[in-house]
C-alpha positions in Angstrom: 0.0 0.0 0.0 1.3 3.5 -0.9 0.2 6.4 1.2 2.2 9.6 0.8 1.8 13.4 1.0 3.0 15.9 -1.5 3.1 13.4 -4.3 0.7 12.2 -7.1 0.3 8.8 -8.8 2.8 8.3 -11.5 2.4 7.2 -15.1 3.1 3.6 -13.9 -0.4 3.4 -12.5 -2.0 4.5 -15.8 0.0 2.1 -17.8 -0.9 -0.7 -15.4 -4.6 0.0 -15.7 -4.4 0.1 -19.5 -2.6 -3.2 -19.7 -5.2 -4.8 -17.3 -8.1 -3.5 -19.3 -6.6 -4.8 -22.6 -6.0 -8.2 -21.1 -9.4 -8.4 -19.6 -11.0 -8.1 -23.0 -9.5 -11.4 -24.1 -9.4 -13.6 -21.0 -13.0 -14.6 -20.5 -13.3 -18.2 -19.3 -17.0 -18.8 -20.1 -18.2 -20.9 -23.1 -19.3 -19.0 -26.2 -23.0 -19.4 -27.0 -24.0 -21.2 -30.1 -27.6 -21.8 -31.1 -28.4 -25.5 -30.9 -28.9 -27.4 -34.2 -32.6 -27.8 -34.8 -34.0 -29.7 -37.8 -37.6 -28.4 -38.3 -39.9 -30.3 -40.6 -40.3 -29.1 -44.2 -44.0 -28.5 -43.8 -46.5 -28.6 -40.9 -48.5 -31.8 -40.7 -52.1 -30.8 -41.6 -51.0 -28.0 -43.9 -52.0 -29.9 -47.0 -54.5 -27.9 -49.0 -53.7 -24.6 -47.3 -52.7 -21.8 -49.5 -49.0 -21.0 -49.5 -48.4 -23.7 -46.9 -44.6 -23.6 -47.7 -44.4 -19.8 -48.4 -42.6 -17.3 -46.2 -45.8 -15.4 -45.4 -47.8 -16.8 -42.5 -51.1 -16.1 -40.8 -49.0 -15.5 -37.6 -47.3 -12.5 -39.3 -50.7 -10.7 -39.5 -51.7 -8.3 -36.7 -54.6 -9.3 -34.5 -56.9 -6.6 -35.9 -56.2 -7.9 -39.4 -57.5 -11.4 -38.4 -60.5 -10.4 -36.2 -62.6 -7.9 -38.2 -65.4 -7.5 -35.7 -65.1 -3.8 -34.5 -66.5 -4.6 -31.1 -64.1 -7.4 -30.6 -61.3 -5.1 -31.6 -62.4 -2.6 -29.0 -62.5 -5.3 -26.3 -59.0 -6.5 -27.1 -57.7 -2.9 -27.0 -59.3 -2.4 -23.6 -57.8 -5.6 -22.4 -54.3 -4.8 -23.6 -54.5 -1.6 -21.6 -56.1 -2.8 -18.4 -55.5 -6.5 -18.0 -53.8 -7.4 -14.7 -51.5 -10.1 -16.2 -50.3 -7.6 -18.9 -49.6 -5.0 -16.2 -47.8 -7.6 -14.1 -45.7 -8.7 -17.1 -44.8 -5.0 -17.8 -43.7 -4.5 -14.2 -41.6 -7.6 -14.4 -39.9 -6.2 -17.5 -39.0 -3.0 -15.6 -37.7 -5.1 -12.7 -35.5 -7.1 -15.1 -34.3 -3.9 -16.8 -33.3 -2.4 -13.4 -31.5 -5.7 -12.4 -29.5 -5.5 -15.6 -28.5 -1.9 -14.7 -27.4 -3.0 -11.3 -25.4 -5.9 -12.6 -23.8 -3.9 -15.4 -22.7 -1.2 -13.0 -20.4 -3.7 -11.4 -18.2 -3.5 -14.5 -17.6 0.2 -14.1 -15.4 2.0 -11.6 -17.1 3.5 -8.6 -16.3 7.2 -7.8 -17.5 8.9 -4.7 -16.7 11.9 -2.5 -16.4 12.3 1.2 -15.6 15.0 3.6 -15.8 15.8 7.3 -15.3 18.8 9.6 -14.5 18.6 13.3 -14.6 21.4 15.8 -13.2 20.8 19.3 -12.7 22.8 22.5 -10.4 21.4 25.2 -10.9 22.2 28.9 -8.1 24.0 30.7 -9.1 22.1 33.9 -9.2 18.6 32.5 -7.0 15.6 33.2 -4.4 17.0 30.8 -4.6 20.8 31.2 -3.9 23.0 28.2 -1.1 25.5 28.7 -2.3 29.2 28.8 -0.5 30.1 25.6 -2.2 27.3 23.6 -5.7 27.8 22.2 -8.3 25.4 23.6 -10.3 25.5 20.3 -9.3 23.3 17.3 -10.9 23.0 13.9 -9.8 20.5 11.3 -11.2 18.5 8.5 -10.8 16.1 5.6 -12.1 16.2 2.0 -11.4 13.4 -0.5 -12.4 11.8 -3.7 -12.5 8.0 -3.8 -11.1 8.1 -7.2 -11.2 4.4 -8.0 -13.0 1.4 -6.7 -12.8 -1.2 -9.5 -12.7 -4.9 -10.0 -10.6 -5.9 -13.0 -12.8 -8.3 -14.9 -9.8 -10.3 -16.2 -11.7 -13.6 -16.4 -15.1 -12.3 -17.6 -17.0 -12.9 -14.4 -18.8 -9.5 -14.5 -19.2 -9.6 -18.2 -20.9 -13.0 -18.1 -23.1 -11.9 -15.2 -24.2 -8.9 -17.3 -24.8 -11.2 -20.3 -26.9 -13.4 -18.1 -28.9 -10.4 -16.7 -29.4 -9.1 -20.3 -30.7 -12.5 -21.4 -33.0 -12.5 -18.4 -34.4 -9.1 -19.5 -35.0 -10.3 -23.0 -36.6 -13.5 -21.8 -38.9 -11.4 -19.6 -39.8 -9.2 -22.5 -40.7 -12.3 -24.6 -42.7 -13.7 -21.7 -44.7 -10.4 -21.8 -45.3 -11.1 -25.5 -46.6 -14.5 -24.5 -49.0 -12.9 -22.1 -50.2 -10.6 -24.9 -50.7 -13.5 -27.3 -52.6 -15.4 -24.6 -54.7 -12.4 -23.7 -55.8 -11.8 -27.3 -56.6 -15.4 -27.7 -58.6 -15.5 -24.4 -60.6 -12.4 -25.2 -61.5 -13.6 -28.7 -62.4 -17.1 -27.4 -64.6 -15.7 -24.7 -66.3 -13.3 -27.2 -67.1 -16.1 -29.6 -68.4 -18.2 -26.7 -70.7 -15.3 -25.9 -71.9 -15.0 -29.4 -72.6 -18.7 -29.5 -74.6 -18.5 -26.3 -76.6 -15.7 -27.8 -77.3 -17.8 -30.8 -78.3 -20.8 -28.7 -80.6 -18.5 -26.6 -82.2 -17.2 -29.8 -82.7 -20.7 -31.1 -84.3 -21.7 -27.7 -86.7 -18.8 -27.8 -87.8 -19.5 -31.3 -88.1 -23.2 -30.7 -90.1 -22.5 -27.5 -92.6 -20.3 -29.5 -92.9 -23.0 -32.2 -93.5 -25.7 -29.6 -96.1 -23.6 -27.7 -98.0 -23.2 -31.0 -97.8 -26.9 -31.6 -99.1 -27.5 -28.1 -102.1 -25.3 -28.7 -102.8 -27.3 -31.9 -102.6 -30.5 -30.0 -104.9 -29.2 -27.3 -107.4 -28.1 -29.9 -107.3 -31.5 -31.6 -107.9 -33.2 -28.2 -110.9 -31.0 -27.6 -112.2 -32.1 -31.0 -111.5 -35.7 -30.1 -108.7 -36.1 -32.6 -105.8 -36.4 -30.1 -105.3 -38.0 -26.7 -104.1 -36.8 -23.4 -100.8 -38.6 -24.1 -100.4 -36.4 -27.1 -100.9 -33.3 -24.9 -98.3 -34.5 -22.4 -95.8 -35.2 -25.1 -96.3 -31.7 -26.4 -95.9 -30.2 -22.9 -92.7 -32.2 -22.5 -91.1 -30.5 -25.5 -92.3 -27.0 -24.3 -90.8 -27.6 -20.8 -87.5 -28.9 -22.2 -87.1 -25.7 -24.3 -88.2 -23.6 -21.3 -85.6 -25.1 -18.9 -82.8 -24.5 -21.5 -83.3 -20.7 -21.5 -82.3 -19.9 -17.9 -79.3 -22.2 -18.1 -78.1 -20.4 -21.3 -78.7 -17.0 -19.6 -76.6 -18.1 -16.7 -73.7 -19.2 -18.9 -74.0 -15.9 -20.9 -73.8 -13.7 -17.9 -70.8 -15.6 -16.5 -69.0 -15.3 -19.8 -69.6 -11.6 -19.7 -68.0 -11.6 -16.2 -65.1 -13.5 -17.6 -64.5 -11.0 -20.3 -64.8 -8.1 -17.8 -62.1 -9.7 -15.7 -59.9 -10.0 -18.8 -60.5 -6.3 -19.5 -59.5 -5.4 -15.9 -62.9 -4.0 -14.9 -65.9 -4.8 -12.7 -68.4 -7.4 -13.9 -70.9 -6.0 -16.3 -72.6 -6.4 -19.6 -70.5 -6.8 -22.8 -71.6 -5.1 -26.0 -71.8 -7.4 -29.0 -70.9 -6.6 -32.6 -71.6 -8.9 -35.5 -73.5 -12.1 -35.0 -71.7 -15.4 -34.9 -72.7 -16.3 -38.4 -71.5 -12.9 -39.7 -68.0 -13.2 -38.4 -65.4 -12.9 -41.2 -62.7 -15.4 -41.7 -59.5 -15.0 -43.8 -59.8 -16.5 -47.2 -56.7 -18.6 -46.5 -54.7 -19.5 -43.4 -51.2 -20.1 -44.7 -49.0 -21.5 -41.9 -45.7 -20.4 -43.5 -42.3 -22.1 -43.1 -41.8 -24.2 -39.9 -38.3 -22.6 -39.6 -39.8 -19.1 -39.3 -41.8 -20.3 -36.3 -38.6 -20.3 -34.3 -38.3 -16.5 -34.8 -42.0 -15.7 -34.4 -43.2 -17.5 -31.4 -42.3 -15.5 -28.2 -42.2 -18.6 -26.0 -39.5 -20.1 -28.2 -37.5 -16.9 -28.1 -37.9 -16.7 -24.3 -36.7 -20.3 -24.0 -33.6 -19.4 -26.1 -32.8 -16.3 -24.0 -33.0 -18.5 -20.9 -30.5 -20.9 -22.5 -28.2 -17.9 -23.3 -28.4 -16.8 -19.7 -27.7 -20.2 -18.4 -24.7 -20.5 -20.7 -23.3 -17.2 -19.4 -23.8 -18.3 -15.8 -21.2 -21.1 -16.5 -18.6 -18.4 -17.1 -19.5 -16.7 -13.9 -19.0 -20.0 -12.0 -15.8 -20.9 -13.7 -14.3 -17.4 -13.1 -14.3 -18.2 -9.3 -11.3 -20.6 -10.0 -9.1 -17.6 -10.9 -7.7 -14.6 -8.9 -10.0 -11.7 -8.3 -8.2 -8.4 -8.8 -9.5 -5.2 -7.4 -8.2 -1.6 -7.4 -9.0 1.2 -5.1 -7.7 4.7 -5.1 -8.1 7.9 -3.0 -7.2 11.5 -3.8 -7.9 14.4 -1.4 -6.7 16.7 1.3 -6.3 16.4 5.0 -5.2 19.1 7.5 -5.4 19.8 11.2 -6.3 23.4 10.4 -9.1 24.4 8.0 -7.1 27.3 6.8 -4.4 25.0 5.5 -6.8 22.3 4.1 -6.1 23.0 0.4 -2.4 23.9 0.6 0.2 21.7 -1.1 1.5 19.8 2.0 -2.1 18.8 2.8 -2.6 16.7 -0.3 -2.9 13.0 0.1 -3.4 10.1 -2.4 -3.6 6.4 -2.1 -3.6 3.5 -4.6 -4.3 -0.1 -3.4 -4.2 -3.0 -5.8 -5.5 -6.3 -4.3 -5.5 -9.9 -5.5 -7.6 -12.6 -3.9 -7.1 -16.2 -4.8 -9.2 -19.0 -3.5 -7.0 -21.9 -2.1 -9.5 -24.3 -0.4 -13.2 -24.0 -0.6 -14.3 -27.6 0.1 -15.4 -28.2 -3.4 -17.8 -25.2 -3.5 -16.4 -23.8 -6.7 -16.5 -27.1 -8.5 -20.0 -27.8 -7.4 -21.1 -24.3 -8.5 -19.7 -25.0 -12.0 -21.4 -28.4 -12.1 -24.7 -26.8 -11.0 -24.4 -24.1 -13.7 -23.7 -26.7 -16.4 -26.7 -28.8 -15.2 -29.0 -25.7 -15.3 -27.7 -25.0 -18.8 -28.7 -28.6 -19.9 -32.1 -28.1 -18.3 -32.5 -24.9 -20.3 -31.4 -26.6 -23.4 -34.0 -29.4 -22.9 -36.7 -26.9 -22.2 -35.7 -25.0 -25.4 -36.0 -28.1 -27.5 -39.2 -29.2 -25.9 -40.7 -25.8 -26.5 -39.9 -26.0 -30.2 -41.4 -29.5 -30.5 -44.5 -28.4 -28.6 -44.9 -25.5 -30.9 -44.7 -27.8 -34.0 -47.4 -30.0 -32.5 -49.7 -27.1 -31.5 -49.5 -25.8 -35.1 -50.3 -29.2 -36.6 -53.2 -29.8 -34.2 -54.6 -26.4 -34.9 -54.3 -26.9 -38.7 -56.1 -30.2 -38.5 -58.8 -28.9 -36.2 -59.5 -25.9 -38.4 -59.7 -28.0 -41.5 -61.9 -30.7 -40.0 -64.2 -28.4 -38.2 -65.0 -26.6 -41.5 -65.9 -30.0 -43.0 -68.1 -30.8 -40.0 -69.8 -27.4 -40.3 -70.6 -28.0 -44.0 -72.2 -31.4 -43.3 -74.2 -30.0 -40.4 -75.6 -27.3 -42.6 -76.8 -30.0 -45.0 -78.2 -32.0 -42.0 -80.1 -28.9 -40.7 -81.7 -28.3 -44.1 -82.9 -31.8 -44.2 -84.3 -31.8 -40.7 -86.1 -28.5 -41.3 -87.9 -30.1 -44.3 -88.6 -33.2 -42.3 -90.2 -31.2 -39.4 -92.4 -29.2 -41.7 -93.6 -32.2 -43.6 -94.2 -34.2 -40.4 -96.5 -31.4 -39.0 -98.3 -31.1 -42.3 -99.0 -34.8 -42.3 -100.1 -34.7 -38.7 -102.5 -31.9 -39.3 -103.8 -33.8 -42.3 -104.4 -36.8 -40.2 -102.1 -39.1 -42.2 -99.3 -39.4 -39.7 -98.9 -39.7 -35.9 -97.8 -37.0 -33.5 -94.8 -39.0 -32.5 -93.1 -38.5 -35.8 -93.7 -34.8 -35.7 -92.4 -34.5 -32.2 -89.3 -36.5 -33.0 -88.6 -34.3 -36.0 -89.0 -31.2 -33.9 -86.6 -32.6 -31.3 -84.0 -33.6 -33.8 -84.3 -30.1 -35.5 -83.7 -28.3 -32.2 -80.6 -30.4 -31.4 -79.2 -29.9 -34.9 -79.6 -26.1 -34.6 -77.7 -26.1 -31.3 -75.0 -28.4 -32.7 -74.5 -26.1 -35.8 -74.2 -23.1 -33.5 -71.5 -24.8 -31.4 -69.7 -25.9 -34.6 -69.6 -22.4 -35.9 -68.2 -21.3 -32.5 -65.7 -24.1 -32.7 -64.7 -23.0 -36.2 -63.9 -19.5 -35.0 -62.1 -20.8 -32.0 -60.0 -23.1 -34.3 -59.0 -19.9 -36.1 -58.0 -18.3 -32.8 -56.0 -21.4 -31.8 -54.2 -21.5 -35.1 -53.4 -17.9 -35.0 -52.0 -18.3 -31.5 -50.1 -21.4 -32.3 -48.4 -19.6 -35.3 -47.1 -17.0 -32.9 -49.5 -14.2 -33.7 -51.2 -11.7 -31.4 -48.3 -9.9 -29.7 -47.4 -7.6 -32.7 -48.1 -4.0 -32.0 
């Protein structure tokens, strides 16, 4: 340690610092990150027949308001993006990760601080050590200094790797926020289409109830005329009551779905304004999935998993750097005097430069275990990264298959509904004409009601399949 007065640090210190900084740029001991080799499929399974299934453009590249054209749904999504609790929580986590990066990165830079003190004393002339009469009993002195340097020489890359790990954590947190946005857009759209489907079922139930009440009146009139039995009346009442009990259950589900949407929007439970009817919802003319390789860059969960892998890889360097000496430099430049009037004069100057090296000798295997732990965590992150990719490929394939097959089911159900409508009309005409039994008419009415409900659910499933495909392709987080 050097501590002298009336001198300043020589050029040797500056040269030493320069050499250390140059060496520290090339002595990192951490492994260099390389993206793992991933062999994606040439095409997604289930993409056959989709337009531009192997093209670069994908449905996932479209913004959410380009996919969902209902103006009211767009307004709900915008409100949710601004007020949803999960989105706000994710944004706060991003800010916390950004602050943590700033804290970690600050360790790579020198710390400069100032200090000073002032002391005023008065001694007693009658104390244990009396002050002579010709000496003043009052003393004032002080110190002012600049802690010019407090710096750890990052010769082995410990601090740089720690900063790289913190930066990767920040990027992963930002990607996780995008995952939240994607999930939120999907959840709002799914709940909205559920609500429209319940509205359609409720409308079908009301129309069916009115039709069945008219049929019951016809049966009662025929019974009064002796053309029907009490059993026919009871069968007609059965259909009326089955439609009646469906209505409050659908109203319950509708209001609860509105409450679910209100929570997604971050507001109190309340009514939700509808836009277009379920049957009026627009669908894109084609849903090209794009190249499977582009999914790795588009899906935020895959990007977050890779950032976690990058951070775990940098942590290995932090753990391995503990094997090597830790070099730190501290310096002080200032003034010290027993009289304030002489504080800034030449002889009062003081400086100090303290290089220090710390080398671990015996740690009981702690450093080795920390390196093994870092490597194991890196392998876990690698496995999670690969699993996330394969899960994404599967989700896209499932969504493509579901979207295609639900469209086929909906087309067949429309044909079935047309046939049942004709059957029901003919059955009641034959019953009124006395050439057929009431049982056939009631069976046709029951089958028609069920077919109408099934078609409503299938149309909802078709819109939800579009939502799931859009989400699986990594869409929904784009601004």
